[in-house]
N, C-alpha and C positions, 0 to 999 in steps of 0.2 A: 407158498405164497405169498403177498403184499400182505400187511396193512390195508381192512384195511372201518370202513366209520361212518356210523351210520348218526345222521342227525333225525331223532323222531321227536313229533309236536303230536301232541294227544290236548285233543277238548271232552274235557270231565263234565258228564255231570249233573246241573244243577244240584248243591246242596253232595254230592258225593267225593269235593277235592280232600281232605280229609282220612276219610275210609276209603282214596285210594291209593293216598303216598303208602300209607300205613301197610297199605297189600307191599305196595311195589318196593318196598323198606327189606318191609320183612322179607317177605319169600318171592318172588323174582328179586334182585338183588343177587341175593345169597346158593343163588342154585347161578343163574348167567356166568357169572366171577367162580364157582366151584368148577360149569361149564365150558371153561376156559377162554371167556369174550369178559374182555375190561370194559367199565367203566366211570367214558370219560369224565361227566358232568351228568349234573338236574338243575332243570327253575322252574323254581314256578310262575308259574304271571297270575296271578287270582284275582285281576278286573279282568281277563279274558278269557277264563279257563282253560290257562292249553301249561298242561305239564311239558318241562324242553328239558330232554334227559338225549347225550352221545352213549352209541356204543361202539366198542370198534375189536376184533377177532384175528390174528394177527397167531394164524398156530399152516400145518403142512393140508389143512379142511378149505376150503372157500368159504364164508360168509354163509352164504343159502347154506346148506350144507349141514356147518356152525348151526343158527336159526334152528333150520328145520330136526334136530339134533335135541335140541330144548323141549322144543314141542312136545316133541316123540318120546319122550324120558318117561320115564314112571312117578318121575319125581315131580315132572309139573301137572300133569293124571293128579296128583295124591292134595294139590294143590288146594283141588275146585277154585282155580277161577277164572271167572265168564269176565275177561273185557268190555263183551258187549253191555255189563250188567252197572259198570264208571265208569266207559269213553262214551262219547256220540262219535269219535273220526280220531283218524288217525294218521297218518301226514311221516312218511319215512322217505326216508332222500342220501345216498351216498354225495357224500364230503368229501372233498382235497382241504388236506394244513395249509394254507394263503402264505403266514405266519406263523 
């Protein structure tokens, strides 16, 4: 399969920004990397309560299959992390590099 990259924009609940960042760095990133994804960058826009990141996958499965494997993994289950506790809105879109 060809490399697929998603741009993910999350609107974080008021007062939860630092807690979300900590959980994302401590739990989400290591597991995503372990399961074959690449984190191409992450940015914060505290003025808008938004967290923006790029996640890619370039392997034998589709991005959707690899994403489903992440959500179904025992490690993800053990995280006890419910995104809705931290996030008001998520917007995920596939993007292609133009430059």
